[in-house]
N, C-alpha and C positions, 0 to 999 in steps of 0.2 A: 656584850651579851651573846652567849653562845647560841648557835642556830638550834641546837637540840634542847639544851637546858635553859636557854635564855638567861644565863647568869655568868658573870665573871667573878674572879676572886676579888676580895676587897682591895687588894694591892693594885689591881688595874684601874680601880676607880679613884685612886689617890691623886690622879693628875689634876683634880679640880682646882687645887690651890697653886697659884703661880707666884705669889708674893715672895720676892727675893730669890727665886730659883732661876738660875741661868738656863736658857734654852740650850739644847744639845748643839754641838758644833761638829763640823766635818772632821776636825782633828780628833775629837773624842771618839767618833764612830770608827775612824781608821785605827785608833789605838787599841780597840778591842776586837778588831777583825771579825765582823759578823760571819757566821758560817751558814752555807746553804744547807737546808734540811733541819737546821736548829733555830737560827734567828729569823730566817726567811725561807720561802719556797720559790723555786724557779718553775714557771708554768710549762707544762708539756706542750701546750699549744698557745702561741702568743695571742694576747687579747688585742682587739682593735683600739687604736688611740685616735684622738681628735686634735693632733698638733702637727704643725709643719716640721720639715727637716730642721734639725738643730735645736729643737725644743724637747724637753723631757717632761712627760705627763705624770703627775701624781694624783691618784684617785683616792678620795676619802669615802669609804662606804659607811653609811650611818643609817640610823632609824630614829626618828624624833622621839619615840616613846622610850628609847633605851636610856637608862640613867647614866650609863658609862659614856655614851655619846654626848650627853648633856655635860658631864664632867670634863670630857676631853675638848669640847668646843673652844673654850677660851685659850687653851694651850695651842690647839691647832691653828686658830686664827692668828695668834701671835707668831707662830712659826711661818705661816704663809706670808706675813708681812716682811720677813727678813729673807725669804727664799730668793735665790738668784733669778735674774731676769729670764734665763733660759729654762726656768721651771714653770710649767703651766699647771695650775691647780684645778681640779674638777671634783665636784661633790656628786655622789651617786646614792640616792636613797634606795635601800634594799627592800625586798618583799619576800620574806621567808614563808609567808602565808598569804592567801588572797586578801585577808582583811588589812594587810599593810598598804594596799594600793591607794587608798584615799590620801595617805600622807605622801606617797610618791607623787601623786598628781598635784598636791599642794605645793611641793617644792618646785616642780616644773612650771606651775603657773607663776610662782614668784620669780623664777628665772626669766620666763618669757616677758614679764612685766617690768623687769629690771628692779625688782623689789627684794632680792636676796640680801643685800647689804643692810637694808632697813629692817627687814622682818624675820630673817632666818633665826636670829637669837631670840626674838620675841615668841616664835613658835615653841622653842624649848621652854621658855619661861611660862607660857600659857599651860603647857602640859605638866611640868615638874614643880612649879611654884603655885600657880593658880588652880592646878588639878583639873583642868578642862579636858574632858574625854573626847579628844579629836579623832574619832574613829570613823566618822561618816562624812559624806560630802555636805550634808545639810549643816552639821555643826561647824565644819571648816568654813563654809561659805558665810555663815553668820559671824564667825570670828573675823574673817577677812573684811567684812563690811564695817566692823567696828574699827578696823585699821585704816579706813578711808578708801577701800576699794569698792566701787559700785558692785552690788551683789550680782546683777544681771551680767555684767562684764566678766566677773570672776567665774560664774557658772558656765558661761559660754566657753571661756578658755579651758576650764577644768574638764569639760566634755569634748574638747576639740580633738581633731585628728592628730595635730602636731604633738599635743601632750600625751595622747595615747601611744604614739610612736616612741616618744622618749621613755615612757614607762616600760614599754616592751623591750627596748634596747638596754635599759638599766638592769632589768631582770636577767637578760641574756648576758650582760657583762658580769654581773655577780656570779653567774653560773660558770662563766669562762674562767674567772679568777678562783672559783671554788671557795667563795666566801663562806666561812663556817661560824662567823660571829662578828659583831660590830662593837666598837669602831675597828676598822681595818684599813690598810693602805695598799694600793696597787701602784707599782712603779714601772713606767716605761712599757707597759703591756707585757712585761716579762716576769716581774717579781711580785710577791705578796708577803706582807708581814702584818702582824697584829699583836695584841697583848698575849694571846695564846702562844704565839711563836717566840716573841722577844721578851716575854714575862711582864713587861709594863708598856704602856703607850709612849712613855718618855723614851724608853729604849727603842721602841719601834720607830720613832722619829730619827734617832741616831742611825738605825739600820737603813732607813729610807735615804738619809743623806749619803751614806756609803754607796748605796745602789744608784743614786742619782749620779754620783761621780763616776761610777763604773760605766753607766749607760752613756754618759757624756763622752767618755774615752772611746767607747765602741762606735 
């Protein structure tokens, strides 16, 4: 979903179906030699990472309301499961407008409570299948309570300093990467790719693998 138009081409949404489709491999990515400025962008200023030496960080920028992020989630989840041990995955919810912030806070509450694996996909389902308008803290807290999280505990964490700090850092990171649409990928604090760059998110994953290998060598 583009930052300005909030829409991608139908092609970029086609990643929703995985059945029988092989995930991209490093060999495939190398065979097509991604090009800087075409398939990906190199940041003018490196972005901060949260990994120790020897690890390569891959950031997925997303927005729960984005239909293309919803479509990409199964593919990205499958890709993360086969990523090398030296790759650290980090999800970052974006805020292109102030009204995105409640969903940023939602993600970081789930992260703090160790509930991402259990509830991340359920948030997408609630929005895109159940059509729940999760735009306010009140609606989000009520949904969380139905998932078994005590409402008072959720609200306390939702409004906490730690979650506010993570929200602020998430928005700073998206600005450093110059994220212009979602879903998108940041690699090693140096590179950025998306469907807008690579034409599809399947191709973006191939490009990411190529850049992971390049970062590993560096």
